[in-house]
C-alpha positions as CSV (number, residue, x, y, z in Angstrom):
1,M,-27.7,62.6,-45.2
2,L,-24.2,63.5,-46.2
3,E,-22.3,61.2,-48.6
4,P,-19.1,59.6,-47.2
5,S,-16.9,61.9,-49.3
6,A,-18.8,64.9,-48.0
7,V,-18.2,63.7,-44.4
8,R,-14.5,63.4,-45.1
9,R,-14.3,67.0,-46.5
10,Y,-16.3,68.3,-43.6
11,A,-14.0,66.5,-41.1
12,K,-10.9,67.8,-42.8
13,R,-12.2,71.4,-42.5
14,R,-13.3,71.1,-38.9
15,L,-10.4,69.0,-37.4
16,T,-7.1,70.4,-36.4
17,K,-3.8,69.1,-37.9
18,E,-3.1,67.2,-34.7
19,Q,-6.6,65.7,-34.6
20,R,-6.2,64.5,-38.2
21,R,-2.8,63.0,-37.3
22,R,-4.4,61.1,-34.4
23,A,-7.3,60.0,-36.7
24,R,-4.7,58.5,-39.2
25,L,-3.0,56.6,-36.4
26,L,-6.3,55.3,-35.1
27,R,-7.2,54.0,-38.6
28,A,-3.8,52.3,-38.9
29,R,-4.3,50.6,-35.5
30,L,-7.8,49.5,-36.5
31,R,-6.4,48.0,-39.7
32,R,-3.7,46.1,-37.7
33,S,-6.4,44.9,-35.3
34,M,-8.5,43.6,-38.1
35,L,-5.5,41.8,-39.6
36,L,-4.7,40.2,-36.3
37,L,-8.3,39.1,-35.8
38,R,-8.4,37.5,-39.3
39,T,-5.1,35.9,-38.6
40,R,-6.4,34.3,-35.4
41,K,-9.3,32.9,-37.4
42,A,-7.5,31.7,-40.5
43,G,-4.0,31.0,-39.3
44,D,-2.8,32.7,-42.5
45,L,1.0,33.2,-42.4
46,N,0.8,36.1,-45.0
47,R,-1.6,38.0,-42.7
48,L,0.9,37.6,-39.9
49,A,3.6,39.0,-42.2
50,L,1.4,42.0,-43.1
51,Y,0.5,42.5,-39.5
52,Y,4.0,42.7,-38.2
53,G,5.3,44.6,-41.3
54,T,7.9,42.3,-42.7
55,D,9.0,42.5,-46.3
56,K,8.5,38.8,-46.7
57,S,4.7,39.5,-47.1
58,S,2.7,39.8,-50.3
59,D,3.3,43.6,-50.1
60,F,6.9,43.1,-51.1
61,H,8.9,39.9,-51.7
62,D,5.8,37.6,-51.5
63,Y,7.6,34.6,-49.9
64,M,4.9,33.6,-47.4
65,A,3.1,31.0,-49.6
66,L,6.5,29.2,-49.9
67,Y,7.2,29.6,-46.2
68,G,3.8,28.2,-45.5
69,R,4.4,25.2,-47.8
70,H,7.7,24.2,-46.1
71,F,7.1,25.4,-42.5
72,G,3.4,24.6,-42.1
73,P,3.7,20.8,-41.5
74,R,6.4,21.4,-38.8
75,R,4.8,24.4,-37.1
76,K,4.2,22.8,-33.7
77,S,7.5,20.7,-33.7
78,V,10.0,23.6,-34.4
79,R,11.9,24.3,-31.2
80,S,14.7,26.7,-32.4
81,L,14.9,29.2,-35.3
82,L,17.8,31.4,-36.1
83,E,17.4,34.4,-38.5
84,I,20.3,36.5,-39.7
85,G,19.1,40.1,-40.3
86,V,16.8,41.8,-37.9
87,G,15.7,44.8,-40.0
88,G,15.3,48.4,-39.0
89,I,12.7,51.1,-38.7
90,S,10.9,49.0,-41.4
91,S,11.8,45.6,-42.7
92,W,13.6,47.3,-45.6
93,G,15.1,50.5,-44.2
94,G,16.7,52.2,-41.2
95,Y,19.0,49.2,-40.5
96,E,21.5,51.2,-38.5
97,T,18.9,52.1,-35.8
98,D,18.1,49.9,-32.8
99,A,14.7,49.2,-34.2
100,G,13.7,46.0,-36.0
101,G,12.4,42.5,-35.3
102,Q,9.4,42.5,-37.7
103,S,9.9,38.9,-38.9
104,L,11.2,37.7,-35.5
105,R,7.9,38.6,-33.9
106,M,6.1,37.0,-36.8
107,W,8.0,33.7,-36.3
108,S,7.5,33.8,-32.6
109,R,3.7,34.0,-33.2
110,Y,3.8,31.3,-35.9
111,F,6.0,28.8,-34.1
112,P,4.4,28.6,-30.6
113,N,7.0,26.3,-29.1
114,A,10.2,27.8,-30.6
115,T,13.0,30.0,-29.3
116,I,13.6,32.7,-31.9
117,V,17.2,34.0,-32.2
118,G,17.9,37.1,-34.2
119,V,21.4,38.1,-35.4
120,D,22.4,41.5,-36.7
121,L,25.5,43.6,-37.2
122,H,23.9,46.5,-35.4
123,P,22.7,46.5,-31.8
124,K,18.9,46.1,-31.6
125,R,16.2,46.4,-29.0
126,V,14.0,43.5,-29.9
127,T,11.4,42.2,-27.5
128,G,8.7,39.5,-27.7
129,P,7.8,36.0,-26.5
130,R,10.8,33.6,-26.7
131,I,12.8,36.2,-28.8
132,L,16.5,36.5,-28.2
133,F,19.1,38.8,-29.9
134,E,22.8,38.4,-30.6
135,Q,24.9,41.2,-32.1
136,G,27.6,40.0,-34.5
137,D,28.9,39.7,-38.1
138,Q,27.4,37.0,-40.2
139,S,30.8,36.5,-41.9
140,D,32.5,35.8,-38.6
141,E,32.6,32.0,-38.4
142,T,33.8,32.0,-34.8
143,F,30.8,34.1,-33.7
144,L,28.4,31.8,-35.6
145,A,30.0,28.7,-34.2
146,S,29.3,30.2,-30.7
147,L,25.7,30.6,-31.6
148,V,25.4,26.9,-32.6
149,Q,27.1,26.0,-29.3
150,K,24.8,28.2,-27.3
151,Y,21.4,27.7,-29.0
152,G,21.8,24.8,-31.5
153,P,21.0,22.6,-33.1
154,F,18.5,24.7,-35.1
155,D,15.4,23.4,-36.7
156,I,15.4,26.4,-39.1
157,V,18.1,28.9,-40.1
158,I,17.1,31.9,-42.3
159,D,19.7,34.1,-44.0
160,D,18.2,37.5,-44.6
161,G,21.4,39.4,-43.9
162,S,23.7,41.4,-46.1
163,H,23.0,39.3,-49.2
164,I,26.7,39.7,-50.2
165,G,27.9,36.4,-51.6
166,R,31.0,35.9,-49.4
167,H,28.9,36.6,-46.3
168,V,26.2,34.2,-47.4
169,A,28.9,31.5,-48.0
170,A,30.6,32.1,-44.7
171,S,27.3,31.8,-42.8
172,F,26.4,28.6,-44.6
173,K,29.8,27.1,-43.9
174,A,29.5,27.9,-40.2
175,L,25.9,27.1,-39.6
176,W,25.0,24.2,-41.9
177,S,26.4,21.6,-39.4
178,G,24.3,23.3,-36.7
179,V,21.0,22.5,-38.5
180,R,19.2,19.5,-37.0
181,P,18.8,16.5,-39.3
182,G,15.6,17.0,-41.2
183,G,15.8,20.8,-40.6
184,L,15.8,23.6,-43.1
185,Y,18.3,26.3,-44.1
186,V,16.8,29.2,-46.1
187,I,18.6,31.9,-48.1
188,E,16.5,34.8,-49.2
189,D,16.8,37.5,-51.9
190,L,19.1,35.6,-54.2
191,G,18.3,38.1,-57.0
192,T,20.9,40.3,-55.4
193,A,23.6,37.8,-56.6
194,Y,23.2,39.4,-60.0
195,H,23.7,43.0,-58.9
196,P,27.0,44.8,-58.4
197,E,25.7,46.7,-55.4
198,W,25.9,43.3,-53.5
199,E,29.2,42.3,-55.2
200,G,27.2,40.3,-57.7
201,G,27.1,40.2,-61.5
202,P,25.9,38.2,-64.6
203,P,25.5,34.4,-64.4
204,G,29.0,32.9,-63.8
205,T,30.3,35.7,-61.7
206,P,32.5,34.0,-59.0
207,G,31.8,34.4,-55.3
208,T,28.1,35.1,-55.4
209,A,25.3,33.4,-53.5
210,A,24.0,32.0,-56.8
211,E,27.4,30.3,-57.3
212,L,27.1,28.8,-53.8
213,I,23.7,27.3,-54.7
214,K,25.1,25.8,-58.0
215,T,28.0,24.3,-56.1
216,L,25.6,22.7,-53.6
217,V,23.7,21.2,-56.5
218,D,27.0,19.5,-57.7
219,D,27.8,18.3,-54.1
220,T,24.3,16.8,-53.9
221,L,24.1,15.1,-57.2
222,C,27.7,14.0,-57.9
223,R,28.4,10.4,-56.7
224,F,32.1,9.3,-57.0
225,R,31.9,6.8,-54.2
226,D,29.4,4.0,-53.4
227,S,29.2,5.2,-49.8
228,F,28.5,8.8,-50.8
229,Q,25.7,10.4,-48.8
230,P,25.1,14.1,-49.5
231,S,24.3,16.3,-46.4
232,I,21.5,17.9,-48.4
233,A,18.4,15.7,-48.6
234,A,16.5,18.1,-50.9
235,M,16.8,21.5,-52.5
236,H,13.8,23.7,-53.4
237,V,14.9,26.7,-55.5
238,Y,12.3,29.4,-56.3
239,G,12.4,33.0,-57.5
240,E,15.0,34.7,-55.2
241,I,14.8,32.1,-52.4
242,V,16.1,28.6,-51.7
243,F,15.2,26.0,-49.0
244,L,17.8,23.4,-48.2
245,E,16.7,20.3,-46.2
246,R,19.4,18.6,-44.1
247,N,19.8,14.9,-44.5
248,V,18.7,12.7,-41.6
């Protein structure tokens, strides 16, 4: 009997280039099928992320344990989710193509009763159960206000857009009031606030997403009036990601 390595060498010699390409595609499909089967059994959000190819998974940013912690208890009750940034050929490249929707399809699967709205600067062809797409600029407050009017209030808003501080701030200003009381507003990839490529810089650099978070801490904690009630009930800050819970 041939050893597995010998079988692979034999197959490589005997198969044509096209047959080897098809074999690789078949192996990839089988891997995805196994991931999907395990996801159905375990309800593991990270497996969903791996299956759909979003960079939120343990293969890249590794946010899924945090998402599971905050989203899991409300999985069946969420009715509307807005995500800024639809992705491209992959979740981290090819943004200017009409491809994308990796995380939108994941959220559609995870939240069985929710309408999922994706927003991107570029036109996208995104399909899937209960998935809708709107093209627009995340720094355009008039456009964002129209989304709240059309689809809101939202149970969850996720900003995975440009990561440029002034864009993040404009989106928060326009969308925070459109979050349902008790709902969550999530800002991803906050490490970019410290990189010049995203108009960031060292701690204390004005106009960054990190500065926005620090301002929100002050607004939440500072009580100058007895009647003061912050709009943020809780802030959960982790490495590169923050969850803001709207006050009831």
